[in-house]
Each structure stands twice: as structure tokens, then as C-alpha cells.
N, C-alpha and C positions, 0 to 999 in steps of 0.2 A: 432815579435812578438803578439800575438793572445789574445784574452779575453780567453781564456782557463787559463792564467797563472794569471790574477790576481782572479780565482776561487782555484788557487792551494795554496793562501796564506793561508799561518797556523797557525803563530802569531797574525797578525792582520789582524785582522775580523773584521766584526760588527764595525765599524766606526760610531763615530754620527754623521755622513753626510754621511752614504751608501750607499745613491740613488743619492747622486749626485758624489759620487767619483766613481761608479761602469757605469754611464751614461756616464761620462766624458771618462771614460776609453774605453768603447766601441765606443766613438765617435774620439778616438784618435788613436784608435789599429784596429777598422774594426770592422763591427756586424757581428757576425758568418751566417753559410746561412740558410734563414728562420725568421730569427730575427729583428726587427724591429727597423730601428736607431731612437735615443732621438732625442727630439728636442732642436738643435743648438741656439735657442734664448732663451729656456727657458732656456739651462744650463751656458748660458751666463748672465741671469740676476742671478742667483744662486752664483756665484761668485762675482756679483758685490755687491750684497747685502752682502752678509761677510766682502766684502771690506768695506762697509759701517760702518758694527757694528764694526769689528774689525780695519779700518785704516788701511787697510792695503794697499802698493803700489807698483810698479814692477810688475815683473811676477806673477798676480792673481792663476794662476797655479800652480806654484813654492810655494804660500804662501799659499795656500789651502790643496798641501799636507804637508806643514812644520803642518798647525794648526791638520792636523788628526794624526801626527806623536805624534805632542806636546800632544795631547789629549787624546792617546789612552792607557788607563789602562791594562797591561796584565802580567801576568809571568816572560816577559823580562824584561818590563820598570820599574816594579817595584821594580825589583833584581836589577837593573844598579840605579837604585833613591837611594839604602840604601846600595850596596857596590862597584857601578862600573861592569864593563862588566867584571865576572869570567871566561871567557869560557866554555865548556864542551860542552853538548850537546846542551842544551837553545841557546848559542849565534850562537851555527851551524845552527838551526832552523831558527832563527834571520837575520842568514844574508843569506839563503836561500830566505826570504819575500825582504829583503834590495835588493836583485836582481831583485824582479818584481818588486819594485818601483823608482828604478835607472832607470830602461829604462823607466818608466814613467815619471819622472822627466826630462828627456832630451827629451822627444816629444814637439816639438817646435806647440804650440797651433796657430800659426800663419797659418797655414797649411789649419785651420778652416774658414777662410776665402772663401775657395771658395764654403761652405758651404750656404754663408751668401753674395752672390756675389754684391748687392748693396751696401752692408756697410763693409768695411773693421771692422768689430766689437773683431775681434779677434786677429789682429795688433793691435787695442786698449788696448786692456786687457791682451798683453805681454807689454805693460810698459803704466802702467797705472798709472793716477797722481791723489790723491785724490783732494776734495775740501780745499781749505786755512780753511775753517772754519772747527773744526772737534772733537766739542763740541760734538758730538752724539758718538764720544769709550770713551767705559763703562772702560776702563782699559787700560791705554797706557805701565803701564808693559807689558802687553801681547802682546801689539802690538810691544812694542822694540823687546821681545824675542825672536816673532814666525818671524822678519825681520832677525832678525840676523840669526838665524836657517834656513832661507829659502836661504839667504843667502851664508851660510855652504854647504849644499846638494846641492847648483848650482855647486859651485868651486868640489866637488867630481869627482873625474876621474874612482873610480873604486869601487867595494861593501866593500874594510876595510876601505876606507876616506869615505864614506858616513855611514859606522857603527861606527867608531869612534866618527864623529859630534853627530850621534846621542847619541850614549849613553856618551857621555859626555856633552850632552843640559842635559839627565837624571840627570846624579848625578851635576851637577849644579843646574838646577833647579828644578828638577822635575817631576813628570808627572802628566798630567790628572788635573782634578780639585783639586785636593791641592797643587799641584805643580805650577798652570796658577791663584789662586785666593789665598785672605790671609784672607777673613772672610767669617764664612758660617751659615746659621739657620738650623733649623729642620722641615721639615714637614713631612709629616703624609702620607705614601705611601701604599698604598695595606696592611694597618694593619702594617705594618714597618717602623722604624723611617731610611727616606732616610735626608743625608745632603747637600743642597744645598747653592752654592756660593752666594752670598754676594754682587752685581755688583757696587753699589756705599757708600763707608766709607769715612768717613770723616776726612779729610787728617789733621787733631791735632795732633802737636808735644807737647813735652815737658814744650818746651821752650815757646808757646802758653799759658800754665797755669801761672800764676802770683801768686808767695809767695807760700806755702806749700812746702818748699824744702826739710825739715825735710821728710815729706809724700813722695814724690816722690823719695829721695835717699833711704827709706824703698823699694817702689815698685819695684827700679832698679835693688839693690841686688838681693832681691828674684828671680826677673826674671832671672839675671843673672847667678845666680846659674842652674837654670831651666834648661837654654837653652844651657850651657856647661855638661852638665849629671850632675849635682851633689845634692846632698839630698837639696830640695827646699821643704816649707810650702804652704798649701793655702791659700788664703788672704779674708780676709773681710775689706771692704774700707766703712766703717761708719758715720752717722754724719750729718750735716744739709743740707737743701736740696739748691743747685744751686752752691756748694763749689767745684764743678771740680771734683767728687769719678768717672762718667762715664767716664770724657775726659781722664782722666788721665791713663783708663786702654786701651781706645782707641789709647792713645799716646804711649805706652807699644807696641801696635801692631807695629804701623807705625817706631817706632825707630829700632825694632828687626825683623820686618817682613824677613831683607834679610839674616839671621841668622835663617832661618827657623822656625821661630814662626807662629801660625794660630792660630784664635781663633774661638771658635763653642760658635754661639746666644742661651742658649735655655731657656724658660718660665717655668717657674711651674708651668704649668699642662700639659707637656711634660717630666717631671722627671722620667715617668715613662719606659722611653726610653732610660734612660742613659745606663742602663747596655750595651744597643743596640750600642748607639755611640761610648762609649767605645771599643767596640769589633770591631767596624770597621777603629777606626785608631792607635787602640797598634801597628801594626806591619808595621807601615809608618816611612819615617825618616825624621817625623817635629815633632816641640815638641805644644800643643796643648794646650789651656787655654777655660775650659768649663767656660765660661760666663754669668752670673745669675745678670740682673741689677735689682735695685729697690725691692733685696728679703725680703720678710716679710709673716707671717700668721696668719691667725686668728685662734682662738680657734678651731673652729670646722675645720679647712683644715690640711689633715692629707701627702699630698705629703712629707712634711718635712721627713718623715722616708723612706722615697726610698734616698733622700741626706743623708742623717744621716750613711745610710749603702754600699752608694757608696763611702762615702771620707775617713769610718775608722768602721770597725765593720760588714762588710759583707763577704762571705766564700771568694768571687771573690777577686783578687788582683787589684785593679788602676794598669791599665800600667804605666811605670814608664815616658813616654811621654806627660803626661795629667795630667794639676792642673786646680782646681776649683777656678777663680777669682767672688767673688761676693760684690753688691753693697747694702747698706740699709740704707733706713734713723735713723733704730731702733739699738743700742746696741744691744739688745736682742731680735732674728730673729723672736720671737713667741711670741706672744701678751699674757699677762698675766695680772693676778688681782690679787686684794687684798686677794678675797675670796680662791686663790691657798696657801695662805699661810696658812690660820687663821684653829684653830683645828677642832670646829664647824663645819667644809665644809661636804657636804657628804662624799668626798673621804675619806677613810678610813688613807688611807698611805699619807699624804700631801705631805710630802719630796721627794718622788717618783715623785710624778706626777711635782712639782718643777725640780726634776734634770735633768726629760725626756727634759721639755721645755730649760734649761739650757746647755744640752751637745751637743745642734745642732751649738751654736756656739763655744765652747772649741774644736769642730772638725778642725777650722780654725787656722795654728800654730801661722798666724802674724793677726791681727787686730789694721788696723789705723784710725786714726778719723780725719776727715778733719771738722772742726769747721767754722761759721762762723767770717769773718774778721772781726776787729773794724773798729772804723770810718776812723784810717789813712793809714790801708792798703788798707780798700776801696777805699779811694782816688788815693793811690798809684796806685794800679791796674787799676784807669783810666786815670791816668797819660799815664802810660805803655801804653793803648789800643789806647789813644789820640794820641802818636807820633806814634804809629805803623800804625795807618792810617791817618797820614799826618793833621788831624782836628788844626787847627790854631784857639785858642782862649787862652784869658788871662787865666792862671791859677788859680787866685780866684773866677770867674767868672767860670771855667769851675768846679770847687770843688763845687759851688754853687747850677748849675743847676743840678750836679749830686746829692746832698744831696735832692733835692726837687724830683730827680725823682725816688730815693730809698725809700722814704718815701709812696708812691704812687703805689709801682711797685715790693713788696715782701720784700724788706728789704733791709739790709746790706749782698753782694755775689757776687760771682764771676759770674754769671748768671746774677744778675741785670747791673753789672757793664757792662757787654758785651751787654745787650741791651739798655742801653742808648748809647751805642757811635756808635749801631746801630742805634736808633732813630734819633742822630746829623749827621751822615750819609744821 
């Protein structure tokens, strides 16, 4: 086998780490005549850095190839994500690539020790053991999935087994950034909207939000209908500050991520890119929540018109795999003035102006109110959080200190209760 084989790859081209892939393949299979051999020390460094980033262990060459396969969005991998391997020309072409990749997978990197004679570097990388402190790992789910795929591919004896392991991985977990991540943000990239993964997402769950059982129930019911392909509504969570609106949406994501739920955070100034975002996700086998936090508009801001058109009323249909979940401290998202309702206002058709502003809220089929807790509910929040964090304090003293805290730190709310507990810790 020569480096000519990797050049003949059809579907699996242009990996994220293409240079490392090409140089490692060249080192393992031998350089073509007149071609300069890659630096083995630099390549070892590249594998070690990836191991540190993802928390890889065992054979780092196997882990790297598994990462390349898991992260490569192409016609075959995306079709497997949606329907599994359906055979046909696409499947046969993919198997030609898998034959090449299987041979690469079977290469023993320990033979490269001859290129670094003073150190058995490659033998170390063939059975790599990470440091016990894995705090640098940005996503343990990704680590677990890549390691599982790496082990499955190592056990493959032929191309059919290799292809089966890869296609099953795509079917179960998906592929690329949407398969390996659960939360995303929008970045402007050469005048287009690019969807970029968010590495660290707060690990909050519904049980961590004390109280608001009716609100959580409404959110769960709507979300479960959505992920099961049934009719579901856009949702607006509104109410007082610090009551858990944003935390509830983060918790929903964490609860239903394993069932294919993903979230894309969009800011107000990015609403013009909503159409582009929806086009990018409409054919993927996931359910996407378009998340808009702290949503409100001043009278002079017109971005809400983009949002209205996307939610309902534009010529293009919103894809069935996307819903909008928004939070706001305002019940009516667009700031209104009494002058909007005065007949003497300069506007001739006053009622039209008012309806224009109210129609945005009406486009959210579910509106859920999060009000500030009363004193008893606040004390219960404090008590539950104190027990959860192992704080030993007489109940009466705990409540007294909590009442003092909330008087100077934002009033009665779940956020204030959590901040008080953090202060005690």
C-alpha cells in the first residue's frame, strides 16, 4: 500500500485535520520518490495535543482516525445519520474508502520508533495513558463516543465489519458538529452565518430548579411532542428576573440531548441570519431549538420583523425540526408607550400600530409565566439548596441569614437563593 491510495479517497476527503492525516499516512506507508518525509516528532506532538484536548487514551493513531470519521460530514455519513446505510452506489463508493482507511487502521505505529531511535515515542503513543486530572477535556461525551468507535474499528477484520461499525455510529450518534455537540452559537463568517459548537454548557437539570413544577411540566410536554415528531409550539418564557427561565431551557437540552435535541443560541442582532440557519439544519436528523435569551425590543429596533416572518407569515416554511424558545422579562416583547393608544398621536392608524407590536407575542403558541417566589417558597429553595450542598446550620438561623441576604441582593428569587448558598459555601 502506498500514499497513492490515500489520494484516491473519494468521499472521505478534506478532514478537519487533513495535514496530520496526510503526513501520518505518508510516514506509515512510505514517501513517494522525491518526496520529503514528514517530521515524526512534529506528528507525535500533533497526536499528543489532540489526546490532551479530547482525553484520548490507548492507541492515539486509532483514536485520531476514529475522530476523523466521526467528524466528517459527507453525502454518505449524513445519509446514514438519517436512514442508516441504504446500499447503492453511495455505499459501494464509501466501502472503497473504508478499504483504504482499514489498512491505515491496521498500521502499527510502533514501527516508527526506528525514526526516533533515542526515544520509544511511538510505542508510548500506541498505549497512551492520560494524566489523572482530565479537567481540560471539554466534552466527556465526545471522548466516550470516539473511544468506543476506536475500539469497534480495531476489532474489524474486513471492510464490511469496518463499514458496519462506522454506519452504526452515524445512525446512533450522528456525524460532525451536530452529532458530537449539543449547543451552538452563530458567528459571522465571510458574510454568511456559520453554526459553531459551544464547548462548555452548564450542566443544569430540571430537578435542580426548585419549584415551578407547572411551568416545567408545560415545557416538558411541548418538548416531548417536538422530539417525537408531533405538532408543537414555539415557547416564550416570561416573568421576573432570576426565576429560572434560562435555566429551564438549558435543563431541557440536557434532559433530551440523548434523544436528538440540539440548541442554537441566536442574539437579536443576528436575526437577519435566521433564514440561513434554518436552511443549514432542515435536512439533519436532529430537533433544534432556536434559543433567544432575554428577548425584548425598543421601539426603534426593527429586528423583530425578521423574527415574525420566520415564526409565521414568511413565504418560506419553517422546517419541522426547528422550534423557537425565547425568554424575556417582558410579557409584551416590544416596548409600548401610552402614546401608542392615544387617538391624538401623530400615527393616523393607532390600532394598527398596537396590533403590529402585539402580534409578535401571539406567534408564540405557548407562553409560560415565571413569577418571583413568595417568602415561604424562597425559604424552601434555600433549605433544599443547603441540604444539597451539605450545609449544616439550624433552620431558623438559615432562614434569618437568607432573609438578610435577599434584602440587599436582588429580592426574592431562585437566583438570589443560589447566590446566598454560594456565599455560605
